[in-house]
Structure formats: structure tokens, C-alpha cells
C-alpha positions, 0 to 999 in steps of 0.5 A, spaced: 500 500 500 502 506 497 504 511 503 502 517 498 495 520 499 490 519 494 490 526 492 498 526 491 498 520 487 493 523 482 497 529 481 503 525 479 499 521 474 496 527 471 503 531 471 506 524 467 500 524 462 501 532 461 509 530 460 507 525 455 503 530 451 508 535 451 513 530 448 509 527 443 507 534 440 515 535 440 516 529 436 511 531 431 514 537 430 521 535 429 519 530 424 515 536 420 520 537 413 518 545 414 514 549 419 507 551 417 508 557 412 515 556 410 518 554 403 523 549 401 530 553 400 530 555 392 535 557 387 533 561 381 536 563 375 536 566 368 540 562 363 542 565 356 545 562 350 550 566 347 549 562 340 542 563 339 540 569 343 535 565 347 534 566 354 529 563 359 528 563 367 529 556 371 527 556 379 529 549 383 527 548 390 530 542 394 524 538 395 524 538 387 519 543 385 521 546 379 518 552 375 521 555 368 519 561 363 521 561 356 519 568 352 520 569 345 517 575 340 510 571 340 510 566 345 510 565 353 511 558 356 511 557 363 511 550 366 511 548 373 511 541 376 516 536 380 523 533 378 526 527 382 529 530 389 535 526 388 537 531 382 535 537 386 539 534 391 545 533 387 544 540 384 544 544 391 550 540 393 554 543 387 551 550 388 553 550 396 560 547 394 561 552 388 567 557 390 564 561 384 558 562 388 560 562 395 565 567 393 561 571 388 568 573 385 568 571 377 574 569 373 576 572 367 573 569 361 575 569 354 568 569 351 570 570 344 569 563 342 565 560 347 558 558 344 555 555 351 550 558 356 551 564 361 548 563 368 545 569 372 544 565 379 541 566 386 542 562 391 542 561 399 549 559 402 549 559 409 543 563 410 545 569 405 543 570 399 548 570 393 548 572 386 553 570 380 553 572 373 558 567 369 559 562 363 557 555 365 563 553 363 566 557 369 562 553 374 566 546 373 564 539 370 560 537 376 556 543 377 555 543 369 553 536 369 548 537 375 545 543 372 544 539 365 540 534 369 536 539 372 535 543 366 533 536 362 528 534 367 525 541 368 523 541 361 518 535 362 512 538 366 506 540 363 505 547 361 501 551 366 496 556 363 492 558 370 497 563 372 495 570 371 503 573 371 509 574 375 512 579 379 519 581 379 524 586 383 531 588 381 535 593 386 537 599 383 544 601 384 549 606 381 547 610 375 540 607 374 539 609 381 541 616 380 537 616 374 530 614 377 531 619 383 532 625 378 526 623 374 522 621 381 524 627 385 521 631 379 515 628 379 514 628 387 514 621 387 521 619 391 518 618 398 520 611 401 515 606 403 515 603 409 516 595 410 509 595 414 506 598 408 509 593 403 507 587 407 500 589 405 502 586 398 505 580 400 507 578 393 511 585 392 514 584 399 517 577 397 519 580 390 524 585 394 526 580 399 528 575 393 531 580 388 530 577 380 526 571 383 519 571 379 514 571 384 507 567 381 501 571 381 496 565 382 489 569 381 486 575 378 486 578 385 493 577 386 494 581 380 489 586 382 492 587 389 499 589 385 495 594 381 492 597 386 498 598 390 501 602 385 495 606 384 494 608 391 501 609 393 502 613 386 508 610 384 513 612 379 512 608 372 506 604 369 502 598 371 507 593 368 513 596 370 514 601 376 519 603 381 519 602 389 523 607 393 523 603 400 527 603 406 530 596 404 532 600 398 530 602 391 527 597 386 525 596 379 519 592 379 515 588 373 509 584 372 510 579 367 506 574 363 505 567 364 502 565 358 501 568 351 
């Protein structure tokens, strides 16, 4: 027979039961691949061919999600889908091991006889967003192979005809920034917009936090939200090409077609 009063035994049983619940909840959280609302780490790039002059956009996530956009004078084709996570994993490993990307220092390249592709690629390395512009052959053989495998697989998903468009932002620096400041100040449209205001248009906030990335505008409401933001803030530019002066810097923003 226990020496503890009944009330004490009940309290201990209840405490143990609560502890089990907490531990179970913690274990469930630990096995989730991403927290709610988070996204897989991704890289995005514009790839251009010196030989043909053709340019396309490709985005790859570590979980295998891919997106490509190809534009010609007459057509715009967007594809979205998934590739094998093994291929994505191999590519991200080469990105993280790339001295060219991590150092962001380009080597001198003689492009006179080079007929391959040139990459403008953005990726997170140790939590920091890096961007490099260089010929593919500068990245090394292993990187080029992994890139080729991802490129081939990313061309297979079906065409996505449901997207309403994309939003992308490019930081303004140097002469481009000075030119914008001169024109905008003349029209009285130079005041910086605070981040809490930009948060009201989530796609716009994502675009300026991840420059050069194509942020999907999934619905007509998403597109309208951007157009209303431009109008109500009196931003310099047009509905599809406008400038955003903010406390995070100044950006040239574009709304691009997803299909044509």
C-alpha cells in the first residue's frame, strides 16, 4: 500500500500524462520537413545562350519543385511541376560547394569563342543570399553536369496556363539609381515606403526580399492587389513596370506574363 495520499498520487499521474503530451507534440514537430508557412530553400536563375540569343528563367527548390519561363517575340511558356529530389539534391550540393558562388568573385573569361550558356544565379549559402553572373563553363564539370540534369528534367512538366503573371524586383544601384531619383524627385514621387506598408502586398514584399526571383501571381486578385498598390501609393512608372523607393532600398519592379 502506497504511503502517498490519494490526492498526491493523482497529481503525479496527471503531471506524467501532461509530460507525455508535451513530448509527443515535440516529436511531431521535429519530424515536420518545414514549419507551417515556410518554403523549401530555392535557387533561381536566368540562363542565356550566347549562340542563339535565347534566354529563359529556371527556379529549383530542394524538395524538387521546379518552375521555368521561356519568352520569345510571340510566345510565353511557363511550366511548373516536380523533378526527382535526388537531382535537386545533387544540384544544391554543387551550388553550396561552388567557390564561384560562395565567393561571388568571377574569373576572367575569354568569351570570344565560347558558344555555351551564361548563368545569372541566386542562391542561399549559409543563410545569405548570393548572386553570380558567369559562363557555365566557369562553374566546373560537376556543377555543369548537375545543372544539365536539372535543366533536362525541368523541361518535362506540363505547361501551366492558370497563372495570371509574375512579379519581379531588381535593386537599383549606381547610375540607374541616380537616374530614377532625378526623374522621381521631379515628379514628387521619391518618398520611401515603409516595410509595414509593403507587407500589405505580400507578393511585392517577397519580390524585394528575393531580388530577380519571379514571384507567381496565382489569381486575378493577386494581380489586382499589385495594381492597386501602385495606384494608391502613386508610384513612379506604369502598371507593368514601376519603381519602389523603400527603406530596404530602391527597386525596379515588373509584372510579367505567364502565358501568351
